[in-house]
The first five atom37 places (N, CA, C, CB, O) and aatype in JSON, in Angstrom:
{
  "aatype": [12, 5, 11, 18, 7, 9, 9, 6, 2, 6, 11, 10, 11, 9, 19, 2, 11, 2, 8, 11, 2, 0, 11, 14, 19, 6, 18, 16, 2, 8, 6, 13, 3, 5, 16, 8, 5, 7, 19, 13, 16, 16, 2, 9, 9, 6, 2, 6, 2, 6, 9, 9, 19, 11, 15, 6, 19, 1, 6, 9, 6, 9, 16, 6, 3, 6, 2, 12, 3, 12, 12, 9],
  "atom_mask": [
    [1, 1, 1, 1, 1],
    [1, 1, 1, 1, 1],
    [1, 1, 1, 1, 1],
    [1, 1, 1, 1, 1],
    [1, 1, 1, 0, 1],
    [1, 1, 1, 1, 1],
    [1, 1, 1, 1, 1],
    [1, 1, 1, 1, 1],
    [1, 1, 1, 1, 1],
    [1, 1, 1, 1, 1],
    [1, 1, 1, 1, 1],
    [1, 1, 1, 1, 1],
    [1, 1, 1, 1, 1],
    [1, 1, 1, 1, 1],
    [1, 1, 1, 1, 1],
    [1, 1, 1, 1, 1],
    [1, 1, 1, 1, 1],
    [1, 1, 1, 1, 1],
    [1, 1, 1, 1, 1],
    [1, 1, 1, 1, 1],
    [1, 1, 1, 1, 1],
    [1, 1, 1, 1, 1],
    [1, 1, 1, 1, 1],
    [1, 1, 1, 1, 1],
    [1, 1, 1, 1, 1],
    [1, 1, 1, 1, 1],
    [1, 1, 1, 1, 1],
    [1, 1, 1, 1, 1],
    [1, 1, 1, 1, 1],
    [1, 1, 1, 1, 1],
    [1, 1, 1, 1, 1],
    [1, 1, 1, 1, 1],
    [1, 1, 1, 1, 1],
    [1, 1, 1, 1, 1],
    [1, 1, 1, 1, 1],
    [1, 1, 1, 1, 1],
    [1, 1, 1, 1, 1],
    [1, 1, 1, 0, 1],
    [1, 1, 1, 1, 1],
    [1, 1, 1, 1, 1],
    [1, 1, 1, 1, 1],
    [1, 1, 1, 1, 1],
    [1, 1, 1, 1, 1],
    [1, 1, 1, 1, 1],
    [1, 1, 1, 1, 1],
    [1, 1, 1, 1, 1],
    [1, 1, 1, 1, 1],
    [1, 1, 1, 1, 1],
    [1, 1, 1, 1, 1],
    [1, 1, 1, 1, 1],
    [1, 1, 1, 1, 1],
    [1, 1, 1, 1, 1],
    [1, 1, 1, 1, 1],
    [1, 1, 1, 1, 1],
    [1, 1, 1, 1, 1],
    [1, 1, 1, 1, 1],
    [1, 1, 1, 1, 1],
    [1, 1, 1, 1, 1],
    [1, 1, 1, 1, 1],
    [1, 1, 1, 1, 1],
    [1, 1, 1, 1, 1],
    [1, 1, 1, 1, 1],
    [1, 1, 1, 1, 1],
    [1, 1, 1, 1, 1],
    [1, 1, 1, 1, 1],
    [1, 1, 1, 1, 1],
    [1, 1, 1, 1, 1],
    [1, 1, 1, 1, 1],
    [1, 1, 1, 1, 1],
    [1, 1, 1, 1, 1],
    [1, 1, 1, 1, 1],
    [1, 1, 1, 1, 1]
  ],
  "atom_positions": [
    [[76.45, 151.89, 80.41], [77.08, 151.66, 81.72], [76.87, 153.0, 82.44], [78.68, 151.24, 81.61], [77.35, 154.05, 82.0]],
    [[76.13, 152.95, 83.59], [75.97, 154.0, 84.54], [77.22, 154.52, 85.12], [75.13, 153.57, 85.59], [77.97, 153.81, 85.77]],
    [[77.45, 155.81, 84.86], [78.74, 156.5, 85.62], [78.07, 157.31, 86.79], [79.71, 157.62, 84.54], [76.96, 157.83, 86.85]],
    [[79.13, 157.24, 87.72], [78.9, 157.94, 88.95], [79.94, 159.04, 89.03], [78.96, 156.98, 90.18], [81.02, 158.99, 88.44]],
    [[79.51, 160.1, 89.86], [80.51, 161.36, 89.92], [80.49, 162.1, 91.17], [0.0, 0.0, 0.0], [79.58, 161.82, 91.96]],
    [[81.28, 162.93, 91.45], [81.05, 163.91, 92.47], [81.6, 165.21, 91.92], [81.71, 163.51, 93.83], [82.3, 165.2, 90.91]],
    [[81.29, 166.37, 92.58], [81.67, 167.73, 91.97], [82.86, 168.11, 93.01], [80.28, 168.96, 91.91], [82.64, 168.29, 94.2]],
    [[84.13, 168.21, 92.44], [85.26, 168.52, 93.2], [86.03, 169.88, 92.56], [86.21, 167.2, 93.21], [86.36, 169.91, 91.37]],
    [[86.23, 170.84, 93.34], [86.82, 172.22, 92.75], [85.92, 172.58, 91.66], [88.4, 172.13, 92.15], [86.43, 172.87, 90.58]],
    [[84.7, 172.61, 91.79], [83.72, 172.94, 90.58], [83.86, 172.27, 89.26], [83.81, 174.36, 90.25], [83.66, 172.8, 88.17]],
    [[84.26, 171.0, 89.48], [84.44, 170.17, 88.14], [83.98, 168.9, 88.37], [85.9, 170.05, 87.61], [84.12, 168.42, 89.5]],
    [[83.36, 168.16, 87.33], [83.05, 166.84, 87.54], [84.05, 165.85, 87.58], [82.24, 166.49, 86.69], [84.97, 165.86, 86.76]],
    [[83.94, 164.94, 88.52], [85.05, 163.94, 88.58], [84.26, 162.58, 88.63], [86.1, 164.17, 89.92], [83.31, 162.39, 89.39]],
    [[84.7, 161.78, 87.84], [83.99, 160.32, 87.58], [84.68, 159.44, 88.82], [84.39, 159.56, 85.81], [85.88, 159.44, 89.09]],
    [[83.87, 158.88, 89.34], [84.31, 158.08, 90.71], [83.61, 156.67, 90.58], [83.75, 158.9, 92.25], [82.73, 156.54, 89.73]],
    [[84.03, 155.52, 91.47], [83.43, 154.55, 91.78], [82.18, 154.81, 92.25], [84.07, 153.92, 92.51], [81.97, 155.89, 92.8]],
    [[81.22, 153.92, 92.11], [79.71, 153.74, 92.41], [79.66, 153.9, 93.97], [79.07, 152.2, 91.89], [78.74, 154.5, 94.51]],
    [[80.79, 153.3, 94.73], [80.76, 153.12, 96.19], [81.58, 154.36, 96.85], [81.41, 151.63, 96.6], [81.78, 154.39, 98.06]],
    [[82.03, 155.31, 96.02], [82.72, 156.37, 96.61], [81.79, 157.32, 97.46], [83.42, 157.13, 95.53], [80.65, 157.52, 97.04]],
    [[82.18, 157.86, 98.52], [81.38, 158.7, 99.32], [80.89, 159.93, 98.55], [82.15, 159.11, 100.52], [81.6, 160.7, 97.89]],
    [[79.51, 160.01, 98.73], [78.87, 161.19, 97.89], [78.67, 160.94, 96.43], [79.72, 162.43, 97.97], [78.15, 161.8, 95.72]],
    [[79.06, 159.84, 96.0], [78.88, 159.6, 94.51], [77.39, 159.7, 94.19], [79.46, 158.15, 94.05], [76.52, 159.3, 94.97]],
    [[77.11, 160.31, 92.91], [75.88, 160.41, 92.48], [75.82, 160.0, 90.93], [75.4, 161.78, 92.77], [76.77, 160.23, 90.19]],
    [[74.73, 159.44, 90.51], [74.64, 158.98, 89.07], [74.86, 160.26, 88.33], [73.2, 158.24, 88.66], [74.44, 161.35, 88.73]],
    [[75.62, 160.03, 87.12], [75.85, 161.2, 86.1], [74.87, 160.93, 84.78], [77.56, 161.24, 85.62], [74.86, 159.86, 84.17]],
    [[74.23, 161.86, 84.5], [73.25, 161.72, 83.3], [73.92, 162.75, 82.42], [71.55, 162.04, 83.63], [74.37, 163.82, 82.83]],
    [[73.95, 162.3, 81.07], [74.46, 163.1, 80.03], [73.24, 163.42, 78.92], [75.72, 162.31, 79.37], [72.47, 162.55, 78.52]],
    [[73.2, 164.7, 78.53], [72.23, 165.0, 77.47], [72.65, 164.36, 76.18], [72.07, 166.5, 77.28], [73.85, 164.34, 75.89]],
    [[71.86, 163.89, 75.47], [72.12, 163.23, 74.09], [71.83, 163.98, 72.88], [71.34, 162.04, 73.95], [70.83, 164.69, 72.83]],
    [[72.66, 163.88, 71.87], [72.41, 164.67, 70.78], [72.79, 163.79, 69.46], [73.23, 166.04, 70.9], [73.7, 162.97, 69.48]],
    [[72.08, 164.01, 68.46], [72.43, 163.65, 67.19], [73.15, 164.6, 66.55], [71.4, 163.34, 66.47], [72.8, 165.78, 66.56]],
    [[74.38, 164.13, 65.86], [75.25, 165.08, 65.08], [76.1, 164.39, 64.08], [76.14, 165.87, 65.99], [76.28, 163.18, 64.02]],
    [[76.59, 165.25, 63.36], [77.48, 164.79, 62.25], [78.98, 165.1, 62.57], [77.06, 165.49, 60.89], [79.49, 166.21, 62.58]],
    [[79.57, 163.91, 62.83], [81.1, 164.33, 63.45], [82.02, 164.71, 62.39], [81.87, 163.09, 64.27], [83.19, 164.96, 62.68]],
    [[81.54, 164.77, 61.01], [82.34, 165.42, 60.13], [82.42, 166.95, 60.22], [81.94, 165.03, 58.88], [83.41, 167.55, 59.81]],
    [[81.47, 167.5, 60.71], [81.59, 168.89, 60.71], [80.8, 169.5, 61.93], [81.09, 169.42, 59.37], [80.4, 170.66, 61.89]],
    [[80.59, 168.72, 62.95], [79.95, 169.15, 64.17], [80.72, 168.49, 65.49], [78.37, 168.71, 64.09], [81.36, 167.43, 65.44]],
    [[80.57, 169.2, 66.53], [81.18, 168.56, 67.84], [80.07, 168.81, 68.92], [0.0, 0.0, 0.0], [79.12, 169.58, 68.78]],
    [[80.34, 168.1, 69.92], [79.33, 168.09, 71.1], [80.16, 168.73, 72.29], [78.76, 166.46, 71.5], [81.23, 168.24, 72.62]],
    [[79.69, 169.75, 72.85], [80.62, 170.72, 73.81], [79.66, 170.75, 75.18], [80.91, 172.53, 73.05], [78.45, 170.94, 75.07]],
    [[80.21, 170.57, 76.27], [79.57, 170.78, 77.56], [79.25, 172.27, 77.89], [80.45, 170.22, 78.63], [80.09, 173.17, 77.81]],
    [[78.04, 172.44, 78.23], [77.74, 173.88, 78.44], [77.46, 174.05, 79.9], [76.52, 174.38, 77.58], [77.69, 175.15, 80.4]],
    [[76.98, 173.08, 80.61], [76.51, 173.23, 82.11], [76.72, 171.89, 82.88], [74.9, 173.65, 82.19], [76.6, 170.8, 82.33]],
    [[77.01, 172.04, 84.1], [77.0, 170.79, 84.82], [76.09, 171.08, 86.14], [78.57, 170.3, 85.18], [76.5, 171.87, 87.0]],
    [[74.96, 170.46, 86.25], [74.14, 170.7, 87.35], [74.07, 169.63, 88.34], [72.9, 170.98, 86.93], [73.75, 168.48, 88.02]],
    [[74.38, 170.02, 89.66], [74.27, 168.96, 90.76], [72.98, 169.12, 91.56], [75.5, 169.04, 91.77], [72.79, 170.21, 92.08]],
    [[72.04, 168.13, 91.72], [70.88, 168.26, 92.46], [71.09, 167.22, 93.57], [69.56, 168.06, 91.6], [72.15, 166.6, 93.7]],
    [[70.06, 167.07, 94.33], [69.79, 166.09, 95.43], [70.25, 164.55, 94.98], [68.13, 166.14, 95.8], [70.95, 163.84, 95.7]],
    [[69.8, 164.19, 93.81], [69.87, 162.85, 93.52], [70.92, 162.44, 92.38], [68.51, 162.44, 93.16], [71.38, 161.3, 92.31]],
    [[71.25, 163.4, 91.56], [72.1, 163.1, 90.34], [73.01, 164.39, 89.96], [71.11, 162.68, 89.06], [72.98, 165.47, 90.54]],
    [[73.74, 164.06, 88.94], [74.57, 165.24, 88.28], [74.24, 165.11, 86.84], [76.26, 165.16, 88.51], [74.42, 164.06, 86.22]],
    [[73.74, 166.24, 86.28], [73.47, 166.28, 84.89], [74.34, 167.19, 83.96], [72.13, 166.66, 84.75], [74.47, 168.4, 84.15]],
    [[74.87, 166.57, 83.05], [75.81, 167.21, 82.15], [75.04, 167.63, 81.0], [76.97, 166.31, 81.75], [74.48, 166.8, 80.28]],
    [[74.99, 168.87, 80.78], [74.25, 169.53, 79.65], [75.28, 169.81, 78.57], [73.51, 170.9, 80.1], [76.44, 170.14, 78.8]],
    [[74.73, 169.63, 77.34], [75.77, 169.92, 76.38], [75.0, 170.55, 74.99], [76.65, 168.47, 76.09], [73.78, 170.59, 74.88]],
    [[75.89, 171.0, 74.02], [75.16, 171.41, 72.73], [75.95, 171.13, 71.61], [74.8, 172.86, 72.68], [77.18, 171.19, 71.71]],
    [[75.44, 170.85, 70.61], [76.04, 170.57, 69.24], [76.51, 172.05, 68.53], [74.85, 169.73, 68.26], [75.66, 172.93, 68.39]],
    [[77.83, 172.23, 68.11], [78.23, 173.26, 67.41], [78.97, 172.73, 66.12], [79.06, 174.13, 68.29], [79.59, 171.67, 65.99]],
    [[78.74, 173.7, 65.25], [79.56, 173.53, 63.87], [80.94, 173.83, 64.2], [79.08, 174.52, 62.63], [81.26, 174.79, 64.9]],
    [[81.79, 172.95, 63.66], [83.15, 173.18, 63.71], [83.73, 173.31, 62.4], [83.79, 172.17, 64.41], [83.12, 172.78, 61.47]],
    [[84.98, 174.03, 62.1], [85.63, 174.07, 60.9], [86.87, 173.35, 61.05], [85.83, 175.42, 60.44], [87.63, 173.58, 61.99]],
    [[87.13, 172.39, 60.06], [88.25, 171.71, 60.03], [89.12, 171.99, 58.8], [87.92, 170.38, 60.16], [88.72, 171.62, 57.69]],
    [[90.21, 172.58, 58.92], [91.11, 173.07, 57.9], [91.76, 171.83, 57.21], [92.21, 174.04, 58.53], [91.8, 170.74, 57.79]],
    [[92.24, 171.99, 56.0], [92.89, 171.02, 55.12], [94.04, 170.24, 56.04], [93.55, 171.82, 53.77], [94.11, 169.02, 56.13]],
    [[94.76, 171.01, 56.58], [95.97, 170.45, 57.34], [95.37, 169.31, 58.53], [96.86, 171.86, 58.13], [95.87, 168.2, 58.66]],
    [[94.36, 169.75, 59.24], [93.78, 168.99, 60.3], [93.35, 167.72, 59.79], [92.67, 169.68, 60.93], [93.65, 166.69, 60.4]],
    [[92.54, 167.7, 58.52], [92.01, 166.61, 57.91], [93.26, 165.53, 57.78], [91.33, 167.06, 56.51], [93.19, 164.38, 58.23]],
    [[94.33, 166.03, 57.13], [95.53, 165.21, 56.94], [96.02, 164.48, 58.31], [96.69, 166.15, 56.38], [96.25, 163.27, 58.36]],
    [[96.15, 165.3, 59.34], [96.59, 164.74, 60.46], [95.7, 163.7, 61.04], [96.82, 165.72, 61.34], [96.2, 162.81, 61.73]],
    [[94.34, 163.73, 60.81], [93.37, 162.73, 61.14], [93.42, 161.41, 60.52], [92.18, 163.22, 60.87], [93.14, 160.37, 61.13]],
    [[93.85, 161.47, 59.13], [94.02, 160.4, 58.44], [95.17, 159.55, 58.66], [93.97, 160.73, 57.29], [95.17, 158.4, 58.22]],
    [[96.29, 160.08, 59.4], [97.61, 159.37, 59.6], [97.4, 158.32, 60.82], [98.85, 160.5, 59.95], [98.33, 157.61, 61.19]]
  ]
}
């Protein structure tokens, strides 16, 4: 489903397609292993026709305590 957004106070705000100044939002896609990697936004670029959300995959370290919290 296509999302639409505006830049407000230097942050992306998802809005209804009919909102004034709404532009399509495009996200970079990554394959990653969610057991030890996460996807993090690196940059949001607004151009004339769309808003592009760039991201990168980073290794994350999960401690034993965090693993237990996720299982509950």
